[in-house]
C-alpha positions in Angstrom: 0.0 0.0 0.0 1.4 3.4 -1.0 1.9 5.7 1.9 1.5 9.5 1.8 4.5 10.6 3.8 6.1 13.9 2.7 9.5 13.4 1.1 12.5 15.6 1.2 14.8 14.8 -1.8 18.5 15.5 -2.0 20.1 16.3 -5.3 23.4 17.7 -6.7 23.2 21.2 -7.9 24.2 20.7 -11.6 21.7 21.4 -14.2 21.4 17.7 -15.2 21.1 16.5 -11.6 18.4 19.0 -10.9 16.5 18.1 -14.1 16.7 14.4 -13.0 15.6 15.1 -9.5 12.7 17.4 -10.7 11.5 14.5 -12.9 11.5 12.2 -9.8 9.7 14.9 -7.8 7.0 15.2 -10.4 6.3 11.4 -10.3 6.2 11.4 -6.5 4.1 14.5 -6.1 0.5 14.0 -5.1 -2.4 16.0 -3.5 -1.7 14.3 -0.2 2.1 14.2 -0.3 4.5 17.2 -0.6 7.9 16.6 -2.2 10.7 19.1 -1.9 14.2 19.3 -3.4 17.4 20.3 -1.5 20.6 20.9 -3.4 23.7 19.4 -1.7 27.3 20.2 -2.7 29.4 17.1 -3.0 33.1 16.4 -2.9 33.1 16.0 -6.7 31.5 19.4 -7.2 34.1 21.1 -4.9 37.0 19.7 -6.8 36.0 20.8 -10.3 39.5 20.9 -11.8 40.7 17.5 -10.6 40.1 14.2 -12.1 37.9 12.2 -9.8 40.2 9.1 -9.6 42.7 11.3 -7.8 40.4 11.6 -4.8 41.5 8.2 -3.6 37.9 7.0 -3.2 34.7 6.6 -5.2 31.3 8.1 -4.9 32.5 11.6 -5.0 29.2 12.8 -6.4 27.1 10.4 -4.3 28.2 10.1 -0.7 27.4 13.6 0.5 23.8 13.1 -0.6 23.4 9.7 1.0 24.9 11.0 4.3 22.0 13.5 4.5 19.6 10.5 4.1 21.3 8.3 6.7 21.4 11.2 9.2 17.7 11.8 8.8 18.2 15.3 7.6 16.7 14.4 4.2 14.5 11.4 3.2 15.9 10.3 -0.2 18.6 11.1 -2.7 18.5 11.1 -6.5 21.6 9.8 -8.3 22.7 8.9 -11.8 23.1 5.2 -11.2 26.4 4.9 -13.0 27.9 7.3 -10.4 27.0 5.0 -7.5 29.5 2.7 -5.7 28.5 -0.9 -5.8 29.0 -1.2 -2.0 26.4 0.7 0.0 25.8 1.1 3.7 23.6 -1.6 5.2 20.9 0.9 6.2 20.6 2.4 2.7 18.8 0.8 -0.3 18.0 1.7 -3.9 14.3 2.3 -3.3 13.4 3.2 -6.8 14.7 2.8 -10.4 12.5 4.8 -12.8 12.2 3.8 -16.4 15.6 4.0 -18.0 16.7 6.4 -20.8 18.8 5.3 -23.7 22.0 3.8 -22.2 24.5 4.3 -25.1 27.2 6.8 -25.9 27.3 9.3 -28.7 30.1 11.1 -30.5 29.5 14.8 -30.7 31.3 16.9 -33.4 30.8 20.4 -34.7 29.8 19.1 -38.1 28.3 15.6 -37.6 31.4 13.5 -38.4 31.2 9.9 -37.2 34.0 8.0 -35.6 35.4 6.5 -38.8 35.3 10.0 -40.4 37.6 11.6 -37.8 41.1 12.4 -39.3 44.2 10.6 -38.0 45.4 12.1 -34.7 42.1 13.9 -34.2 41.6 15.1 -30.6 38.7 13.6 -28.7 37.6 14.8 -25.2 36.5 12.5 -22.4 37.5 11.9 -18.8 36.1 8.3 -18.6 38.6 5.5 -18.4 36.1 3.2 -20.2 35.4 5.6 -23.1 39.1 6.3 -23.4 40.0 2.6 -23.7 37.2 1.9 -26.1 38.1 4.8 -28.3 41.7 3.7 -28.5 40.6 0.1 -29.2 38.6 1.3 -32.1 41.0 4.1 -33.3 44.4 3.9 -31.7 45.5 6.9 -33.8 43.3 9.3 -31.9 44.5 11.7 -29.2 42.3 11.5 -26.1 42.3 14.5 -23.8 40.6 15.0 -20.4 37.3 16.7 -20.3 35.2 17.6 -17.3 32.2 19.8 -16.5 28.5 19.7 -16.9 27.0 18.6 -20.3 26.6 22.2 -21.5 30.1 23.1 -20.4 31.6 20.2 -22.4 29.6 21.1 -25.5 30.6 24.8 -25.3 34.3 23.7 -25.1 33.9 21.6 -28.2 31.9 24.2 -30.3 33.7 27.4 -29.3 36.8 27.3 -31.6 34.9 26.6 -34.9 32.2 29.1 -34.1 34.6 31.8 -33.1 36.6 31.2 -36.3 33.5 31.4 -38.5 32.4 34.7 -36.7 35.8 36.2 -37.3 35.7 35.2 -41.0 32.4 36.9 -41.4 33.6 40.0 -39.6 36.7 40.2 -41.8 34.7 39.6 -45.0 32.4 42.5 -44.0 35.3 44.8 -43.3 36.8 44.0 -46.7 33.6 44.6 -48.5 33.1 41.0 -49.6 29.7 39.6 -50.0 29.0 37.4 -47.1 26.4 36.9 -44.4 26.2 39.7 -41.9 27.9 38.6 -38.6 25.0 39.9 -36.5 22.4 38.0 -38.5 24.6 34.9 -38.3 24.8 35.2 -34.5 21.1 35.7 -34.3 20.6 32.3 -36.0 22.7 30.4 -33.4 21.2 28.2 -30.8 21.5 29.1 -27.1 24.3 26.6 -26.5 26.2 28.0 -29.6 25.8 31.6 -28.3 27.2 30.5 -24.9 30.1 28.8 -26.7 31.0 32.1 -28.4 31.9 33.5 -25.0 34.0 30.6 -23.9 37.8 30.7 -23.9 39.2 27.2 -24.7 42.8 26.1 -23.9 42.4 22.7 -25.7 40.7 22.5 -29.1 38.9 19.3 -29.7 37.5 17.6 -32.9 34.9 15.6 -30.9 33.7 14.6 -27.5 31.9 11.5 -26.2 28.8 11.9 -24.0 26.0 9.7 -22.8 22.9 10.0 -25.0 20.7 10.1 -21.9 22.5 13.1 -20.5 22.2 15.0 -23.7 18.5 14.3 -23.9 17.7 15.0 -20.3 19.6 18.3 -20.6 17.4 19.3 -23.6 20.5 19.6 -25.8 20.3 16.5 -28.0 18.7 18.3 -31.0 21.0 21.3 -30.7 24.2 19.4 -31.6 25.5 17.0 -34.2 25.8 13.4 -32.9 26.7 10.0 -34.1 25.7 7.0 -32.0 28.6 4.7 -31.0 27.8 1.0 -31.5 27.0 -0.6 -28.1 28.7 -3.9 -29.1 32.1 -2.2 -29.1 31.3 0.8 -26.9 29.6 -1.2 -24.1 28.1 1.4 -21.8 28.9 1.8 -18.1 26.8 -0.3 -15.7 23.7 1.7 -14.9 24.2 4.3 -17.6 21.0 6.1 -18.5 19.3 5.0 -15.3 18.4 7.0 -12.2 18.5 5.6 -8.7 16.7 6.9 -5.7 18.2 5.9 -2.4 16.4 5.9 0.9 16.6 4.4 4.4 13.3 4.8 6.2 11.0 1.8 5.4 7.9 3.9 4.9 9.8 6.2 2.4 11.3 3.2 0.7 7.8 1.6 0.2 6.4 4.8 -1.2 9.2 5.4 -3.7 9.2 1.8 -4.8 5.5 1.6 -5.5 5.4 5.0 -7.3 8.7 5.0 -9.2 10.1 1.5 -9.7 10.2 0.2 -13.3 10.6 -3.6 -13.2 12.5 -3.9 -16.5 15.0 -1.2 -15.6 15.4 -2.7 -12.1 16.3 -6.1 -13.6 18.7 -4.8 -16.2 20.6 -2.5 -13.9 20.7 -5.2 -11.2 22.5 -7.5 -13.6 24.9 -4.8 -14.8 25.8 -3.7 -11.3 26.2 -7.3 -10.1 28.6 -8.1 -12.8 30.6 -4.9 -12.0 30.7 -5.7 -8.3 31.8 -9.3 -8.8 34.4 -8.6 -11.5 35.8 -5.8 -9.2 37.9 -2.9 -10.2 35.1 -0.7 -11.4 36.8 2.5 -10.3 40.2 1.7 -11.7 39.6 -0.4 -14.8 37.7 0.4 -18.0 34.6 -1.8 -17.7 31.3 -1.8 -19.7 28.3 -3.9 -18.9 25.0 -3.8 -20.8 21.9 -5.9 -20.1 18.7 -6.0 -22.1 15.6 -8.0 -20.9 14.3 -10.1 -23.7 11.5 -12.4 -22.7 12.7 -15.0 -20.2 16.4 -14.0 -20.5 18.6 -11.0 -19.9 21.0 -10.5 -22.8 24.2 -9.3 -21.2 27.4 -8.1 -22.7 30.5 -7.3 -20.7 33.8 -5.7 -21.7 36.9 -5.2 -19.7 39.8 -3.4 -21.3 43.4 -2.3 -20.6 43.8 1.4 -20.2 45.2 1.8 -23.7 42.6 -0.4 -25.3 45.1 -2.8 -26.7 43.7 -5.8 -24.7 40.0 -6.6 -24.4 38.1 -9.3 -22.5 34.5 -9.5 -23.6 31.7 -11.9 -23.7 27.9 -12.1 -24.0 25.5 -14.4 -22.1 21.7 -14.9 -22.0 21.0 -15.0 -18.2 17.7 -16.5 -17.0 15.5 -13.7 -15.6 14.3 -16.0 -12.8 17.7 -15.9 -11.1 19.3 -13.0 -12.9 21.4 -11.8 -10.0 23.0 -15.2 -9.2 23.5 -15.8 -12.9 25.2 -12.4 -13.2 27.6 -13.4 -10.4 28.5 -16.6 -12.3 29.0 -14.7 -15.5 31.4 -12.3 -13.7 33.4 -15.3 -12.4 33.8 -16.5 -15.9 35.1 -13.1 -17.0 37.7 -13.1 -14.3 38.9 -16.6 -15.3 39.1 -15.5 -18.9 41.6 -12.8 -18.1 39.6 -9.9 -16.6 41.3 -10.4 -13.2 44.7 -9.8 -14.8 43.6 -6.6 -16.6 42.0 -5.3 -13.4 45.2 -6.0 -11.4 47.2 -4.1 -14.1 44.8 -1.2 -13.8 45.1 -1.3 -10.0 48.9 -1.0 -10.3 48.5 2.0 -12.5 46.0 3.6 -10.1 48.3 3.0 -7.2 51.2 4.7 -9.1 49.0 7.7 -9.9 47.1 8.1 -6.6 45.9 6.3 -3.6 43.9 3.2 -4.5 40.1 3.5 -4.9 37.5 1.2 -3.6 34.9 -0.4 -5.9 32.2 1.8 -7.5 30.9 3.1 -10.7 32.9 2.2 -13.8 32.6 5.6 -15.3 32.7 7.9 -12.3 36.4 7.5 -12.0 37.2 10.6 -14.0 34.1 12.7 -13.3 31.6 12.1 -16.1 28.5 14.0 -15.0 26.4 13.1 -18.0 24.0 10.3 -16.8 
C-alpha cells in the first residue's frame, strides 16, 4: 500500500542533476504528499578541476547526498546510477529505479562527423577510463584528452573554436567589402548553446567529445548538436548508464518510492549490470562496460573489460535467465575473471596506485568525473 508521507529529496546542484531530481519529484508529487528538493554540494563538485580518480575513493558525487539521508536530515537522494558505488551502507537501499533512458554513448562533433570519419590524430575529449580505452581500441591513432564539466560546459568547449573562427571570418569579410552573411544575422541564428560557446575561452581545441545520450536528452540539448551513435557492441556502456537511482533508508519512504517509481524492467537490467561490475571488481580503476537487455525469459548481457590503452579486451555475451538473474550475473562475472579480466584489473590497480591512492569499488565511469548520466 502506497503511503502519503512527505518526502525531502537530495540532489546535486548541476543542471542535469536538478533536471533528473525534478522529474523524480514530479512522479512522487500528489495531492496528499509534498515533495521538496534540496541541493547538496558534493566532494566531486568542490574539486572541479581535478580528475575524480585522484580523490582516492569513489562516490565523490554520491556520498554527501546519502549521508544526508542516513542522518535523517533528508529522506531520499536522486543519483545517476552509474555514479553509485556498488558497495552501499547496510541501512541504505535503492528504493526506486524509474524507467531508464537510452544507455549508449554518442560522439559529438561540430559538423556531424562519425568515428570513422575523424582524421588521424584527431583530438577527442572524455574523462572516462572506459570511453578512453574503447576509443583507443577502435581508433588507436586518436589523441584522447581529459574533459570535465556539466553537459553544457563540455559542449561549449567543443563548439567554441569553430564558431569563433566562423564569426571572425564573417567580420573580416564585411570589413573587406566582400559579399558574405552579416555577422549579427549569423549570430542571431545560433542556438542558445552556440551563443554561450561564443563567449567561452578554450585552452584545448577538440575535434569531438563523447557523451551519454541520456545526459544530452535530459539536458534538452540533443537536438542542438550533431551526434553519431557509438555501437553498443564495441562501446559497451557503463553499468547503470541512463538509469536514475533513488536511495532511501526509512521503510515507509522506501515503500512509497518503490511503489510509485520502480520500473521492473529497468530494475532487472541495472541489477544485472551492477552485479557483474561488483563481482568482477575494479570498477573504479579499470575500463569496464556492462550492458543488459531484458528479452522475454532472458537478460541478454554483454560485458567488456579493457586495458587502459585499449590494446587488450576481454569481452563476452550471455543470456541470463530472468528467474535468477542476480546469481547468474555473479556466475558470469566469475567466468570473465577466469578468462583474463582479473589480470587486466590487477594491471589497472597497479596504474592507479602509481598515480594516486587506491580506490574502492564503485561506478565504472565515475572514475574521472563524467557528469552526463
